[in-house]
C-alpha positions in Angstrom: 124.7 94.3 99.1 122.6 91.5 97.9 120.7 91.7 101.1 120.2 95.5 100.5 119.1 94.7 97.0 116.5 91.9 98.2 115.3 94.5 100.9 114.7 97.4 98.2 113.0 94.8 95.9 110.7 93.9 98.7 109.8 97.3 99.6 109.3 98.7 96.0 107.5 95.5 94.9 105.3 95.9 97.7 104.4 99.4 96.9 104.0 98.5 93.2 101.6 95.8 94.3 99.4 98.3 96.1 99.4 100.5 93.0 98.5 97.5 90.8 95.9 96.4 93.0 94.4 100.1 93.1 94.5 100.2 89.3 92.8 96.9 89.0 90.0 97.9 91.1 89.7 101.0 89.2 89.4 98.9 85.9 87.3 96.5 87.5 84.8 99.3 88.5 84.7 100.2 84.8 84.0 96.6 83.7 80.6 97.6 82.0 82.9 100.1 79.6 85.9 97.7 78.6 87.3 100.1 76.1 87.3 102.9 78.9 88.8 100.4 81.4 91.7 99.6 79.1 92.6 103.2 78.4 92.1 104.2 82.1 94.4 101.2 83.0 96.8 102.2 80.4 97.1 105.8 81.7 97.4 105.0 85.4 100.2 102.3 84.6 102.0 104.9 82.6 101.7 107.5 85.4 103.1 104.7 87.9 106.1 104.1 85.5 106.7 108.0 85.3 106.5 108.1 89.1 109.0 105.2 89.4 111.5 106.9 87.0 111.3 110.0 89.2 111.9 108.2 92.1 114.9 106.1 90.4 116.3 109.5 89.5 116.0 110.9 93.2 116.9 107.6 95.1 120.7 108.3 95.3 120.4 111.7 96.9 117.6 110.7 99.2 118.9 110.3 102.9 119.0 106.5 103.4 117.8 107.2 107.0 114.5 108.1 105.4 114.1 104.9 103.4 111.9 101.8 104.1 115.0 99.9 103.3 116.8 101.4 106.3 113.9 100.5 108.7 113.6 96.9 107.2 117.3 96.5 107.9 116.6 97.1 111.6 118.7 100.4 111.3 121.9 98.6 111.8 125.1 98.1 109.6 128.8 98.0 110.2 129.6 100.3 107.1 130.2 103.9 107.4 127.5 106.2 106.5 128.8 107.4 103.1 129.1 103.7 101.9 125.5 102.9 103.3 124.1 105.8 101.4 125.7 104.8 98.1 124.7 101.1 98.6 120.8 101.9 99.5 120.5 104.7 97.0 122.0 102.6 94.3 120.1 99.5 95.0 116.8 101.5 95.2 117.6 103.2 91.9 118.1 100.0 90.3 115.1 98.3 91.6 113.0 101.6 90.7 114.2 101.3 87.1 113.4 97.5 87.0 109.8 98.0 88.0 109.4 101.2 85.9 110.3 98.7 82.8 107.7 96.2 84.0 105.1 99.2 84.2 106.0 100.3 80.9 105.7 97.0 79.4 102.2 96.6 81.0 101.2 99.9 80.1 102.2 99.3 76.4 100.2 96.0 76.4 97.1 97.8 77.7 97.7 100.8 75.1 98.1 98.0 72.3 94.8 96.3 73.5 93.0 99.4 73.6 94.2 100.7 70.1 93.4 97.1 68.6 90.0 97.2 70.1 89.3 100.5 68.7 90.4 99.7 65.3 88.7 96.2 64.8 85.6 96.9 67.0 84.8 100.8 67.0 81.2 100.4 67.8 81.2 97.5 70.2 79.0 97.7 73.2 78.9 94.9 75.7 75.4 95.9 76.9 74.0 95.3 73.4 72.8 91.6 72.6 
């Protein structure tokens, strides 16, 4: 079971890394508009968190043979199919929820920074001297 959890963490973590990299690239592209970059980053990370929560909800019912975890396990186990389904589905649901909590914390930080910047520097424009 620990092996399945670590493989699930690798699989979900890698996907979240690529999503985070895409969000970072988008925010970096908006670097001339820092307030907009923060808002866009907050919104995109919030969307990622929602997607992760939906995937966590659906993970126990998703056929285990269609998961990346099964592929990374080299499609080999000595357990019956119903136990493998419960193990992989449960591990994926747990990992999706964990990464959704991380994403929600990051989104909250971005939203907090955006609101604070709006409150304390409402007319700030980095292009002005």
